[in-house]
PyMOL Python script that loads the backbone (N, CA, C, O; Angstrom):
from pymol import cmd

cmd.read_pdbstr("""\
ATOM      1  N   MET A   1       0.857  -0.894   0.021  1.00  0.00           N
ATOM      2  CA  MET A   1       0.038   0.087  -0.143  1.00  0.00           C
ATOM      3  C   MET A   1       0.977   1.232  -0.050  1.00  0.00           C
ATOM      4  O   MET A   1       1.914   1.225   0.749  1.00  0.00           O
ATOM      5  N   ASN A   2       0.690   2.403  -1.014  1.00  0.00           N
ATOM      6  CA  ASN A   2       1.570   3.430  -0.703  1.00  0.00           C
ATOM      7  C   ASN A   2       0.673   4.533  -0.037  1.00  0.00           C
ATOM      8  O   ASN A   2      -0.381   4.954  -0.513  1.00  0.00           O
ATOM      9  N   LEU A   3       1.169   4.877   0.966  1.00  0.00           N
ATOM     10  CA  LEU A   3       0.407   6.094   1.293  1.00  0.00           C
ATOM     11  C   LEU A   3       0.772   7.261   0.689  1.00  0.00           C
ATOM     12  O   LEU A   3      -0.107   8.111   0.827  1.00  0.00           O
ATOM     13  N   ASN A   4       1.598   7.590   0.153  1.00  0.00           N
ATOM     14  CA  ASN A   4       2.203   8.975  -0.312  1.00  0.00           C
ATOM     15  C   ASN A   4       1.141   9.166  -1.651  1.00  0.00           C
ATOM     16  O   ASN A   4       0.970  10.316  -2.054  1.00  0.00           O
ATOM     17  N   SER A   5       0.495   8.138  -2.277  1.00  0.00           N
ATOM     18  CA  SER A   5      -0.439   8.744  -3.065  1.00  0.00           C
ATOM     19  C   SER A   5      -1.702   9.112  -2.760  1.00  0.00           C
ATOM     20  O   SER A   5      -2.428   9.290  -3.738  1.00  0.00           O
ATOM     21  N   ILE A   6      -2.303   9.320  -1.417  1.00  0.00           N
ATOM     22  CA  ILE A   6      -3.202   9.714  -1.101  1.00  0.00           C
ATOM     23  C   ILE A   6      -3.194  11.032  -1.267  1.00  0.00           C
ATOM     24  O   ILE A   6      -4.077  11.514  -1.976  1.00  0.00           O
ATOM     25  N   ASN A   7      -2.245  11.863  -0.683  1.00  0.00           N
ATOM     26  CA  ASN A   7      -2.012  13.315  -1.012  1.00  0.00           C
ATOM     27  C   ASN A   7      -0.660  13.630  -1.217  1.00  0.00           C
ATOM     28  O   ASN A   7       0.293  13.650  -0.438  1.00  0.00           O
ATOM     29  N   ALA A   8      -0.777  13.924  -2.665  1.00  0.00           N
ATOM     30  CA  ALA A   8       0.822  13.776  -3.290  1.00  0.00           C
ATOM     31  C   ALA A   8       0.931  15.214  -3.095  1.00  0.00           C
ATOM     32  O   ALA A   8       1.910  15.354  -3.827  1.00  0.00           O
ATOM     33  N   ALA A   9       0.673  16.472  -2.650  1.00  0.00           N
ATOM     34  CA  ALA A   9       0.895  17.636  -2.643  1.00  0.00           C
ATOM     35  C   ALA A   9       1.708  17.511  -1.310  1.00  0.00           C
ATOM     36  O   ALA A   9       2.821  18.034  -1.365  1.00  0.00           O
ATOM     37  N   ALA A  10       1.450  17.062  -0.408  1.00  0.00           N
ATOM     38  CA  ALA A  10       1.832  17.069   0.979  1.00  0.00           C
ATOM     39  C   ALA A  10       2.929  15.813   0.971  1.00  0.00           C
ATOM     40  O   ALA A  10       2.735  14.891   1.763  1.00  0.00           O
ATOM     41  N   ALA A  11       3.872  15.779   0.240  1.00  0.00           N
ATOM     42  CA  ALA A  11       4.877  14.726   0.144  1.00  0.00           C
ATOM     43  C   ALA A  11       5.789  15.029   1.624  1.00  0.00           C
ATOM     44  O   ALA A  11       5.670  16.091   2.234  1.00  0.00           O
ATOM     45  N   MET A  12       6.534  14.119   1.992  1.00  0.00           N
ATOM     46  CA  MET A  12       7.310  13.942   3.390  1.00  0.00           C
ATOM     47  C   MET A  12       8.183  14.803   3.301  1.00  0.00           C
ATOM     48  O   MET A  12       9.037  14.738   2.417  1.00  0.00           O
ATOM     49  N   ASN A  13       8.149  15.674   4.100  1.00  0.00           N
ATOM     50  CA  ASN A  13       9.561  16.242   4.011  1.00  0.00           C
ATOM     51  C   ASN A  13      10.452  16.217   5.240  1.00  0.00           C
ATOM     52  O   ASN A  13      10.012  16.214   6.390  1.00  0.00           O
ATOM     53  N   PRO A  14      11.841  16.198   4.884  1.00  0.00           N
ATOM     54  CA  PRO A  14      12.721  15.636   6.059  1.00  0.00           C
ATOM     55  C   PRO A  14      12.578  16.534   7.170  1.00  0.00           C
ATOM     56  O   PRO A  14      12.093  17.644   6.949  1.00  0.00           O
ATOM     57  N   VAL A  15      12.993  16.158   8.545  1.00  0.00           N
ATOM     58  CA  VAL A  15      12.821  16.919   9.652  1.00  0.00           C
ATOM     59  C   VAL A  15      14.031  17.778   9.787  1.00  0.00           C
ATOM     60  O   VAL A  15      15.165  17.307   9.706  1.00  0.00           O
ATOM     61  N   GLU A  16      13.761  19.176  10.014  1.00  0.00           N
ATOM     62  CA  GLU A  16      14.869  19.884  10.336  1.00  0.00           C
ATOM     63  C   GLU A  16      15.020  20.643  11.870  1.00  0.00           C
ATOM     64  O   GLU A  16      14.058  20.927  12.584  1.00  0.00           O
ATOM     65  N   PRO A  17      16.461  20.902  12.201  1.00  0.00           N
ATOM     66  CA  PRO A  17      16.398  21.256  13.319  1.00  0.00           C
ATOM     67  C   PRO A  17      15.811  22.624  13.473  1.00  0.00           C
ATOM     68  O   PRO A  17      15.711  23.445  12.562  1.00  0.00           O
ATOM     69  N   ILE A  18      15.321  22.839  15.084  1.00  0.00           N
ATOM     70  CA  ILE A  18      14.709  24.173  15.474  1.00  0.00           C
ATOM     71  C   ILE A  18      15.916  25.053  15.635  1.00  0.00           C
ATOM     72  O   ILE A  18      16.975  24.817  16.217  1.00  0.00           O
ATOM     73  N   SER A  19      15.380  26.480  14.770  1.00  0.00           N
ATOM     74  CA  SER A  19      16.634  27.244  15.057  1.00  0.00           C
ATOM     75  C   SER A  19      16.851  28.003  16.502  1.00  0.00           C
ATOM     76  O   SER A  19      15.862  28.197  17.210  1.00  0.00           O
ATOM     77  N   LYS A  20      17.720  28.288  16.787  1.00  0.00           N
ATOM     78  CA  LYS A  20      17.837  28.732  18.173  1.00  0.00           C
ATOM     79  C   LYS A  20      16.576  30.133  18.914  1.00  0.00           C
ATOM     80  O   LYS A  20      16.145  30.384  20.040  1.00  0.00           O
ATOM     81  N   ALA A  21      16.424  30.619  17.780  1.00  0.00           N
ATOM     82  CA  ALA A  21      15.151  31.544  18.016  1.00  0.00           C
ATOM     83  C   ALA A  21      14.034  30.979  18.350  1.00  0.00           C
ATOM     84  O   ALA A  21      13.453  31.516  19.293  1.00  0.00           O
ATOM     85  N   ALA A  22      13.521  30.029  17.865  1.00  0.00           N
ATOM     86  CA  ALA A  22      12.526  29.113  18.119  1.00  0.00           C
ATOM     87  C   ALA A  22      12.448  28.148  19.047  1.00  0.00           C
ATOM     88  O   ALA A  22      11.408  27.542  19.304  1.00  0.00           O
ATOM     89  N   GLN A  23      13.693  27.931  19.671  1.00  0.00           N
ATOM     90  CA  GLN A  23      13.706  26.888  20.563  1.00  0.00           C
ATOM     91  C   GLN A  23      13.299  27.487  22.073  1.00  0.00           C
ATOM     92  O   GLN A  23      13.588  28.626  22.439  1.00  0.00           O
ATOM     93  N   ALA A  24      12.644  26.603  22.800  1.00  0.00           N
ATOM     94  CA  ALA A  24      12.020  26.994  23.924  1.00  0.00           C
ATOM     95  C   ALA A  24      13.180  27.598  24.826  1.00  0.00           C
ATOM     96  O   ALA A  24      14.356  27.235  24.845  1.00  0.00           O
ATOM     97  N   SER A  25      12.557  28.634  25.590  1.00  0.00           N
ATOM     98  CA  SER A  25      13.717  29.551  26.688  1.00  0.00           C
ATOM     99  C   SER A  25      13.901  28.459  27.879  1.00  0.00           C
ATOM    100  O   SER A  25      12.989  27.761  28.321  1.00  0.00           O
ATOM    101  N   GLN A  26      15.119  28.445  28.269  1.00  0.00           N
ATOM    102  CA  GLN A  26      15.343  27.882  29.168  1.00  0.00           C
ATOM    103  C   GLN A  26      15.259  28.599  30.765  1.00  0.00           C
ATOM    104  O   GLN A  26      15.736  29.733  30.737  1.00  0.00           O
ATOM    105  N   PRO A  27      14.892  28.295  31.780  1.00  0.00           N
ATOM    106  CA  PRO A  27      14.447  28.919  33.007  1.00  0.00           C
ATOM    107  C   PRO A  27      15.364  30.083  33.319  1.00  0.00           C
ATOM    108  O   PRO A  27      16.502  29.615  33.361  1.00  0.00           O
ATOM    109  N   GLY A  28      15.386  31.108  33.506  1.00  0.00           N
ATOM    110  CA  GLY A  28      16.382  32.404  33.756  1.00  0.00           C
ATOM    111  C   GLY A  28      16.526  33.171  32.738  1.00  0.00           C
ATOM    112  O   GLY A  28      16.556  34.394  32.873  1.00  0.00           O
ATOM    113  N   ASP A  29      16.654  32.477  31.376  1.00  0.00           N
ATOM    114  CA  ASP A  29      16.940  32.870  30.086  1.00  0.00           C
ATOM    115  C   ASP A  29      15.604  34.388  29.863  1.00  0.00           C
ATOM    116  O   ASP A  29      15.883  35.577  29.713  1.00  0.00           O
ATOM    117  N   ALA A  30      14.548  33.903  29.906  1.00  0.00           N
ATOM    118  CA  ALA A  30      13.580  34.975  29.512  1.00  0.00           C
ATOM    119  C   ALA A  30      13.245  35.939  31.207  1.00  0.00           C
ATOM    120  O   ALA A  30      13.729  35.817  32.332  1.00  0.00           O
ATOM    121  N   MET A  31      12.210  36.847  30.624  1.00  0.00           N
ATOM    122  CA  MET A  31      12.101  37.651  31.916  1.00  0.00           C
ATOM    123  C   MET A  31      10.939  36.696  32.961  1.00  0.00           C
ATOM    124  O   MET A  31      10.144  35.864  32.526  1.00  0.00           O
ATOM    125  N   ALA A  32      11.066  36.980  34.002  1.00  0.00           N
ATOM    126  CA  ALA A  32      10.469  36.155  35.468  1.00  0.00           C
ATOM    127  C   ALA A  32       8.938  36.716  34.832  1.00  0.00           C
ATOM    128  O   ALA A  32       8.952  37.794  34.238  1.00  0.00           O
ATOM    129  N   ILE A  33       8.024  36.190  34.929  1.00  0.00           N
ATOM    130  CA  ILE A  33       6.541  36.016  35.125  1.00  0.00           C
ATOM    131  C   ILE A  33       5.906  36.558  36.508  1.00  0.00           C
ATOM    132  O   ILE A  33       5.791  35.651  37.331  1.00  0.00           O
ATOM    133  N   VAL A  34       5.533  37.633  36.891  1.00  0.00           N
ATOM    134  CA  VAL A  34       5.145  38.151  38.025  1.00  0.00           C
ATOM    135  C   VAL A  34       3.585  38.229  38.111  1.00  0.00           C
ATOM    136  O   VAL A  34       2.814  38.826  37.360  1.00  0.00           O
ATOM    137  N   ASP A  35       3.322  37.486  39.201  1.00  0.00           N
ATOM    138  CA  ASP A  35       2.042  37.621  39.508  1.00  0.00           C
ATOM    139  C   ASP A  35       1.541  38.652  40.662  1.00  0.00           C
ATOM    140  O   ASP A  35       2.028  38.746  41.789  1.00  0.00           O
ATOM    141  N   THR A  36       0.583  39.317  40.190  1.00  0.00           N
ATOM    142  CA  THR A  36      -0.055  40.390  41.357  1.00  0.00           C
ATOM    143  C   THR A  36      -1.438  40.156  41.787  1.00  0.00           C
ATOM    144  O   THR A  36      -2.173  39.395  41.157  1.00  0.00           O
ATOM    145  N   VAL A  37      -1.772  40.704  42.706  1.00  0.00           N
ATOM    146  CA  VAL A  37      -3.084  40.341  43.436  1.00  0.00           C
ATOM    147  C   VAL A  37      -3.479  41.790  44.007  1.00  0.00           C
ATOM    148  O   VAL A  37      -2.775  42.543  44.679  1.00  0.00           O
ATOM    149  N   GLU A  38      -4.545  41.940  43.643  1.00  0.00           N
ATOM    150  CA  GLU A  38      -5.427  43.219  43.692  1.00  0.00           C
ATOM    151  C   GLU A  38      -6.678  43.167  44.700  1.00  0.00           C
ATOM    152  O   GLU A  38      -7.619  42.388  44.549  1.00  0.00           O
ATOM    153  N   ILE A  39      -6.582  43.973  45.609  1.00  0.00           N
ATOM    154  CA  ILE A  39      -7.590  43.700  46.824  1.00  0.00           C
ATOM    155  C   ILE A  39      -8.807  44.725  46.752  1.00  0.00           C
ATOM    156  O   ILE A  39      -8.818  45.950  46.873  1.00  0.00           O
ATOM    157  N   SER A  40      -9.661  43.960  46.554  1.00  0.00           N
ATOM    158  CA  SER A  40     -11.030  45.338  46.429  1.00  0.00           C
ATOM    159  C   SER A  40     -11.146  46.121  47.453  1.00  0.00           C
ATOM    160  O   SER A  40     -10.590  45.881  48.525  1.00  0.00           O
ATOM    161  N   THR A  41     -11.758  46.973  47.274  1.00  0.00           N
ATOM    162  CA  THR A  41     -11.908  48.150  48.218  1.00  0.00           C
ATOM    163  C   THR A  41     -13.256  47.554  49.415  1.00  0.00           C
ATOM    164  O   THR A  41     -13.350  47.956  50.575  1.00  0.00           O
ATOM    165  N   ALA A  42     -14.224  46.491  48.732  1.00  0.00           N
ATOM    166  CA  ALA A  42     -15.280  45.701  49.482  1.00  0.00           C
ATOM    167  C   ALA A  42     -14.264  44.901  50.675  1.00  0.00           C
ATOM    168  O   ALA A  42     -14.345  45.117  51.884  1.00  0.00           O
ATOM    169  N   ALA A  43     -13.418  44.052  50.100  1.00  0.00           N
ATOM    170  CA  ALA A  43     -12.595  43.350  50.902  1.00  0.00           C
ATOM    171  C   ALA A  43     -11.831  44.120  51.732  1.00  0.00           C
ATOM    172  O   ALA A  43     -11.794  43.718  52.895  1.00  0.00           O
ATOM    173  N   ARG A  44     -11.283  44.990  51.509  1.00  0.00           N
ATOM    174  CA  ARG A  44     -10.586  45.788  52.405  1.00  0.00           C
ATOM    175  C   ARG A  44     -11.609  46.189  53.781  1.00  0.00           C
ATOM    176  O   ARG A  44     -11.263  46.071  54.956  1.00  0.00           O
ATOM    177  N   LEU A  45     -13.058  46.731  53.250  1.00  0.00           N
ATOM    178  CA  LEU A  45     -13.763  47.179  54.299  1.00  0.00           C
ATOM    179  C   LEU A  45     -14.385  45.862  55.136  1.00  0.00           C
ATOM    180  O   LEU A  45     -14.855  45.989  56.266  1.00  0.00           O
ATOM    181  N   ALA A  46     -14.323  44.575  54.421  1.00  0.00           N
ATOM    182  CA  ALA A  46     -14.499  43.386  55.128  1.00  0.00           C
ATOM    183  C   ALA A  46     -13.438  42.869  56.362  1.00  0.00           C
ATOM    184  O   ALA A  46     -13.689  42.234  57.387  1.00  0.00           O
ATOM    185  N   ALA A  47     -12.470  43.274  55.968  1.00  0.00           N
ATOM    186  CA  ALA A  47     -10.971  42.972  56.760  1.00  0.00           C
ATOM    187  C   ALA A  47     -11.121  44.053  57.983  1.00  0.00           C
ATOM    188  O   ALA A  47     -11.121  43.641  59.143  1.00  0.00           O
ATOM    189  N   MET A  48     -11.236  45.293  57.722  1.00  0.00           N
ATOM    190  CA  MET A  48     -11.586  46.323  58.836  1.00  0.00           C
ATOM    191  C   MET A  48     -12.444  46.024  59.633  1.00  0.00           C
ATOM    192  O   MET A  48     -12.239  46.141  60.841  1.00  0.00           O
ATOM    193  N   ALA A  49     -14.080  45.380  58.929  1.00  0.00           N
ATOM    194  CA  ALA A  49     -14.848  45.157  60.143  1.00  0.00           C
ATOM    195  C   ALA A  49     -14.784  44.024  60.943  1.00  0.00           C
ATOM    196  O   ALA A  49     -15.564  43.867  61.883  1.00  0.00           O
ATOM    197  N   GLN A  50     -13.684  43.001  60.570  1.00  0.00           N
ATOM    198  CA  GLN A  50     -13.604  41.861  61.619  1.00  0.00           C
ATOM    199  C   GLN A  50     -12.842  42.403  62.436  1.00  0.00           C
ATOM    200  O   GLN A  50     -12.944  41.882  63.547  1.00  0.00           O
ATOM    201  N   GLU A  51     -11.865  43.509  62.368  1.00  0.00           N
ATOM    202  CA  GLU A  51     -10.988  43.997  63.629  1.00  0.00           C
ATOM    203  C   GLU A  51     -12.084  44.898  64.559  1.00  0.00           C
ATOM    204  O   GLU A  51     -11.821  45.187  65.726  1.00  0.00           O
ATOM    205  N   LEU A  52     -13.085  45.220  64.033  1.00  0.00           N
ATOM    206  CA  LEU A  52     -14.049  46.121  65.256  1.00  0.00           C
ATOM    207  C   LEU A  52     -14.205  45.413  66.402  1.00  0.00           C
ATOM    208  O   LEU A  52     -13.774  44.260  66.370  1.00  0.00           O
ATOM    209  N   PRO A  53     -14.776  45.849  67.548  1.00  0.00           N
ATOM    210  CA  PRO A  53     -14.614  45.300  68.853  1.00  0.00           C
ATOM    211  C   PRO A  53     -16.198  44.694  68.376  1.00  0.00           C
ATOM    212  O   PRO A  53     -16.975  45.056  67.493  1.00  0.00           O
ATOM    213  N   ASP A  54     -16.255  43.653  69.364  1.00  0.00           N
ATOM    214  CA  ASP A  54     -17.712  42.853  69.412  1.00  0.00           C
ATOM    215  C   ASP A  54     -18.947  44.304  69.940  1.00  0.00           C
ATOM    216  O   ASP A  54     -18.762  45.170  70.795  1.00  0.00           O
ATOM    217  N   VAL A  55     -19.932  44.122  69.204  1.00  0.00           N
ATOM    218  CA  VAL A  55     -21.138  45.124  69.743  1.00  0.00           C
ATOM    219  C   VAL A  55     -21.484  44.678  71.151  1.00  0.00           C
ATOM    220  O   VAL A  55     -21.513  43.507  71.528  1.00  0.00           O
ATOM    221  N   ARG A  56     -21.721  45.660  71.818  1.00  0.00           N
ATOM    222  CA  ARG A  56     -22.430  45.399  73.153  1.00  0.00           C
ATOM    223  C   ARG A  56     -23.850  45.451  73.340  1.00  0.00           C
ATOM    224  O   ARG A  56     -24.508  46.279  73.970  1.00  0.00           O
ATOM    225  N   THR A  57     -24.221  44.449  72.703  1.00  0.00           N
ATOM    226  CA  THR A  57     -25.888  44.281  72.844  1.00  0.00           C
ATOM    227  C   THR A  57     -26.636  44.598  74.037  1.00  0.00           C
ATOM    228  O   THR A  57     -27.763  45.067  73.880  1.00  0.00           O
ATOM    229  N   ASP A  58     -26.181  44.414  75.232  1.00  0.00           N
ATOM    230  CA  ASP A  58     -26.883  44.919  76.821  1.00  0.00           C
ATOM    231  C   ASP A  58     -26.926  46.286  76.439  1.00  0.00           C
ATOM    232  O   ASP A  58     -27.963  46.736  75.954  1.00  0.00           O
ATOM    233  N   LEU A  59     -25.770  47.109  76.625  1.00  0.00           N
ATOM    234  CA  LEU A  59     -25.656  48.595  76.049  1.00  0.00           C
ATOM    235  C   LEU A  59     -26.329  48.783  75.381  1.00  0.00           C
ATOM    236  O   LEU A  59     -27.245  49.411  75.910  1.00  0.00           O
ATOM    237  N   VAL A  60     -26.553  48.554  74.027  1.00  0.00           N
ATOM    238  CA  VAL A  60     -27.563  48.860  72.964  1.00  0.00           C
ATOM    239  C   VAL A  60     -28.930  48.967  73.254  1.00  0.00           C
ATOM    240  O   VAL A  60     -29.663  49.870  72.850  1.00  0.00           O
ATOM    241  N   ALA A  61     -29.340  47.783  74.142  1.00  0.00           N
ATOM    242  CA  ALA A  61     -30.656  47.628  74.526  1.00  0.00           C
ATOM    243  C   ALA A  61     -31.105  48.594  75.601  1.00  0.00           C
ATOM    244  O   ALA A  61     -32.184  49.166  75.752  1.00  0.00           O
ATOM    245  N   LYS A  62     -29.850  48.625  76.393  1.00  0.00           N
ATOM    246  CA  LYS A  62     -30.563  49.813  77.716  1.00  0.00           C
ATOM    247  C   LYS A  62     -30.396  51.201  76.953  1.00  0.00           C
ATOM    248  O   LYS A  62     -31.041  52.121  77.455  1.00  0.00           O
ATOM    249  N   VAL A  63     -29.790  51.447  76.048  1.00  0.00           N
ATOM    250  CA  VAL A  63     -29.828  53.113  75.487  1.00  0.00           C
ATOM    251  C   VAL A  63     -31.287  52.818  74.631  1.00  0.00           C
ATOM    252  O   VAL A  63     -32.203  53.413  75.199  1.00  0.00           O
ATOM    253  N   LYS A  64     -31.731  52.106  73.486  1.00  0.00           N
ATOM    254  CA  LYS A  64     -32.655  51.819  73.231  1.00  0.00           C
ATOM    255  C   LYS A  64     -33.993  52.428  74.203  1.00  0.00           C
ATOM    256  O   LYS A  64     -34.619  53.485  74.127  1.00  0.00           O
ATOM    257  N   ALA A  65     -34.103  51.342  75.060  1.00  0.00           N
ATOM    258  CA  ALA A  65     -35.135  51.787  76.228  1.00  0.00           C
ATOM    259  C   ALA A  65     -35.067  52.855  76.625  1.00  0.00           C
ATOM    260  O   ALA A  65     -36.142  53.440  76.758  1.00  0.00           O
ATOM    261  N   GLU A  66     -33.724  53.636  77.015  1.00  0.00           N
ATOM    262  CA  GLU A  66     -33.899  54.937  77.454  1.00  0.00           C
ATOM    263  C   GLU A  66     -34.466  55.855  76.564  1.00  0.00           C
ATOM    264  O   GLU A  66     -35.213  56.777  76.892  1.00  0.00           O
ATOM    265  N   LEU A  67     -34.074  55.567  75.364  1.00  0.00           N
ATOM    266  CA  LEU A  67     -34.688  56.682  74.288  1.00  0.00           C
ATOM    267  C   LEU A  67     -36.044  56.664  74.120  1.00  0.00           C
ATOM    268  O   LEU A  67     -36.696  57.700  73.991  1.00  0.00           O
ATOM    269  N   ALA A  68     -36.626  55.326  74.109  1.00  0.00           N
ATOM    270  CA  ALA A  68     -38.002  55.096  74.071  1.00  0.00           C
ATOM    271  C   ALA A  68     -38.504  55.686  75.303  1.00  0.00           C
ATOM    272  O   ALA A  68     -39.549  56.281  75.038  1.00  0.00           O
ATOM    273  N   ALA A  69     -38.229  55.771  76.452  1.00  0.00           N
ATOM    274  CA  ALA A  69     -38.988  56.509  77.686  1.00  0.00           C
ATOM    275  C   ALA A  69     -38.320  57.735  77.482  1.00  0.00           C
ATOM    276  O   ALA A  69     -38.888  58.382  78.362  1.00  0.00           O
ATOM    277  N   GLY A  70     -37.482  58.575  76.934  1.00  0.00           N
ATOM    278  CA  GLY A  70     -37.459  59.967  77.080  1.00  0.00           C
ATOM    279  C   GLY A  70     -36.862  60.233  77.954  1.00  0.00           C
ATOM    280  O   GLY A  70     -37.159  61.244  78.591  1.00  0.00           O
ATOM    281  N   VAL A  71     -35.407  59.147  78.460  1.00  0.00           N
ATOM    282  CA  VAL A  71     -34.882  59.707  79.751  1.00  0.00           C
ATOM    283  C   VAL A  71     -33.357  60.021  79.013  1.00  0.00           C
ATOM    284  O   VAL A  71     -32.630  60.965  79.322  1.00  0.00           O
ATOM    285  N   TYR A  72     -33.142  59.282  78.258  1.00  0.00           N
ATOM    286  CA  TYR A  72     -31.643  59.355  77.764  1.00  0.00           C
ATOM    287  C   TYR A  72     -31.019  60.493  77.652  1.00  0.00           C
ATOM    288  O   TYR A  72     -30.017  60.655  78.349  1.00  0.00           O
ATOM    289  N   GLU A  73     -31.433  61.498  76.799  1.00  0.00           N
ATOM    290  CA  GLU A  73     -30.978  63.092  76.605  1.00  0.00           C
ATOM    291  C   GLU A  73     -30.882  63.763  77.346  1.00  0.00           C
ATOM    292  O   GLU A  73     -31.693  64.690  77.347  1.00  0.00           O
ATOM    293  N   THR A  74     -29.899  63.713  78.360  1.00  0.00           N
ATOM    294  CA  THR A  74     -29.851  64.710  79.230  1.00  0.00           C
ATOM    295  C   THR A  74     -29.153  65.934  79.088  1.00  0.00           C
ATOM    296  O   THR A  74     -28.222  65.700  78.317  1.00  0.00           O
ATOM    297  N   PRO A  75     -29.127  67.258  79.481  1.00  0.00           N
ATOM    298  CA  PRO A  75     -28.200  68.190  79.064  1.00  0.00           C
ATOM    299  C   PRO A  75     -26.697  67.808  79.740  1.00  0.00           C
ATOM    300  O   PRO A  75     -25.713  68.428  79.336  1.00  0.00           O
ATOM    301  N   ASP A  76     -26.574  66.942  80.607  1.00  0.00           N
ATOM    302  CA  ASP A  76     -25.039  66.153  81.122  1.00  0.00           C
ATOM    303  C   ASP A  76     -24.631  65.865  79.606  1.00  0.00           C
ATOM    304  O   ASP A  76     -23.747  66.457  78.987  1.00  0.00           O
ATOM    305  N   LYS A  77     -25.551  64.710  79.068  1.00  0.00           N
ATOM    306  CA  LYS A  77     -24.929  63.892  78.242  1.00  0.00           C
ATOM    307  C   LYS A  77     -24.691  64.857  77.044  1.00  0.00           C
ATOM    308  O   LYS A  77     -23.621  64.713  76.451  1.00  0.00           O
ATOM    309  N   ILE A  78     -25.430  65.689  76.671  1.00  0.00           N
ATOM    310  CA  ILE A  78     -25.706  66.545  75.444  1.00  0.00           C
ATOM    311  C   ILE A  78     -24.238  67.485  75.356  1.00  0.00           C
ATOM    312  O   ILE A  78     -23.687  67.903  74.337  1.00  0.00           O
ATOM    313  N   GLU A  79     -23.979  67.591  76.247  1.00  0.00           N
ATOM    314  CA  GLU A  79     -22.785  68.495  76.366  1.00  0.00           C
ATOM    315  C   GLU A  79     -21.458  67.892  76.343  1.00  0.00           C
ATOM    316  O   GLU A  79     -20.410  68.478  76.070  1.00  0.00           O
ATOM    317  N   VAL A  80     -21.594  66.742  76.636  1.00  0.00           N
ATOM    318  CA  VAL A  80     -20.554  65.418  76.476  1.00  0.00           C
ATOM    319  C   VAL A  80     -20.287  65.366  75.134  1.00  0.00           C
ATOM    320  O   VAL A  80     -19.187  65.475  74.591  1.00  0.00           O
ATOM    321  N   ALA A  81     -21.764  65.127  74.442  1.00  0.00           N
ATOM    322  CA  ALA A  81     -21.622  64.700  73.223  1.00  0.00           C
ATOM    323  C   ALA A  81     -20.814  65.838  72.252  1.00  0.00           C
ATOM    324  O   ALA A  81     -19.916  65.517  71.474  1.00  0.00           O
ATOM    325  N   ILE A  82     -21.220  66.988  72.412  1.00  0.00           N
ATOM    326  CA  ILE A  82     -20.617  68.229  71.597  1.00  0.00           C
ATOM    327  C   ILE A  82     -19.249  68.391  72.210  1.00  0.00           C
ATOM    328  O   ILE A  82     -18.404  68.982  71.537  1.00  0.00           O
ATOM    329  N   GLU A  83     -18.971  67.996  73.246  1.00  0.00           N
ATOM    330  CA  GLU A  83     -17.241  68.402  73.454  1.00  0.00           C
ATOM    331  C   GLU A  83     -16.852  67.498  72.753  1.00  0.00           C
ATOM    332  O   GLU A  83     -16.135  67.806  71.801  1.00  0.00           O
ATOM    333  N   ARG A  84     -17.153  66.225  72.955  1.00  0.00           N
ATOM    334  CA  ARG A  84     -16.465  65.069  71.861  1.00  0.00           C
ATOM    335  C   ARG A  84     -16.118  65.214  70.161  1.00  0.00           C
ATOM    336  O   ARG A  84     -15.189  65.009  69.379  1.00  0.00           O
ATOM    337  N   LEU A  85     -17.479  65.692  70.170  1.00  0.00           N
ATOM    338  CA  LEU A  85     -17.572  65.940  68.650  1.00  0.00           C
ATOM    339  C   LEU A  85     -16.600  67.322  68.417  1.00  0.00           C
ATOM    340  O   LEU A  85     -15.687  67.039  67.641  1.00  0.00           O
ATOM    341  N   LEU A  86     -16.550  68.601  68.831  1.00  0.00           N
ATOM    342  CA  LEU A  86     -15.799  69.462  68.871  1.00  0.00           C
ATOM    343  C   LEU A  86     -14.097  68.592  68.985  1.00  0.00           C
ATOM    344  O   LEU A  86     -13.266  68.723  68.086  1.00  0.00           O
ATOM    345  N   ASP A  87     -13.927  68.024  69.823  1.00  0.00           N
ATOM    346  CA  ASP A  87     -12.522  67.348  69.754  1.00  0.00           C
ATOM    347  C   ASP A  87     -12.439  66.748  68.770  1.00  0.00           C
ATOM    348  O   ASP A  87     -11.303  66.855  68.310  1.00  0.00           O
ATOM    349  N   ASP A  88     -13.417  65.826  67.869  1.00  0.00           N
ATOM    350  CA  ASP A  88     -13.044  65.079  66.854  1.00  0.00           C
ATOM    351  C   ASP A  88     -12.703  65.878  65.465  1.00  0.00           C
ATOM    352  O   ASP A  88     -11.746  65.697  64.713  1.00  0.00           O
ATOM    353  N   LEU A  89     -13.740  66.785  65.358  1.00  0.00           N
ATOM    354  CA  LEU A  89     -13.609  68.049  64.402  1.00  0.00           C
ATOM    355  C   LEU A  89     -12.161  68.628  64.531  1.00  0.00           C
ATOM    356  O   LEU A  89     -11.406  68.598  63.559  1.00  0.00           O
ATOM    357  N   LEU A  90     -11.809  69.108  65.626  1.00  0.00           N
ATOM    358  CA  LEU A  90     -10.617  69.713  65.612  1.00  0.00           C
ATOM    359  C   LEU A  90      -9.294  69.302  65.578  1.00  0.00           C
ATOM    360  O   LEU A  90      -8.294  69.949  65.267  1.00  0.00           O
ATOM    361  N   ALA A  91      -9.410  68.094  65.953  1.00  0.00           N
ATOM    362  CA  ALA A  91      -8.122  67.238  65.728  1.00  0.00           C
ATOM    363  C   ALA A  91      -7.444  67.148  64.385  1.00  0.00           C
ATOM    364  O   ALA A  91      -6.431  66.462  64.250  1.00  0.00           O
TER     365      ALA A  91
END
""", "prot")
cmd.dss("prot")
cmd.show_as("cartoon", "prot")
cmd.util.cbc("prot")
cmd.orient("prot")
C-alpha cells in the first residue's frame, strides 16, 4: 500500500532542527513572570470590620429603652457629646 499517493501535494519532508530563536527558553533566560493580586475596596472594608470590637448588645438595648422612655438625652450627656464632637472635628 502506498500512502504517499493519497495526498501527493503533501509529500513527506525531512525533519529540520529548530532554530535557536524558536527553541524554548531555558529557565532564567526569559523575563520572570510576575503574579499580582489586587484587593478590592469591599474586601478591605470587610477586613476592617472584622477588627472592630464586638457589639455590646446589653448596652444597645439599655440605650434603646432609655430613648424610647425619653430619659436618655440629659443636658449633661448632650454637653459631653458636643465636646467630643468638637474634639474630633478640631483634631
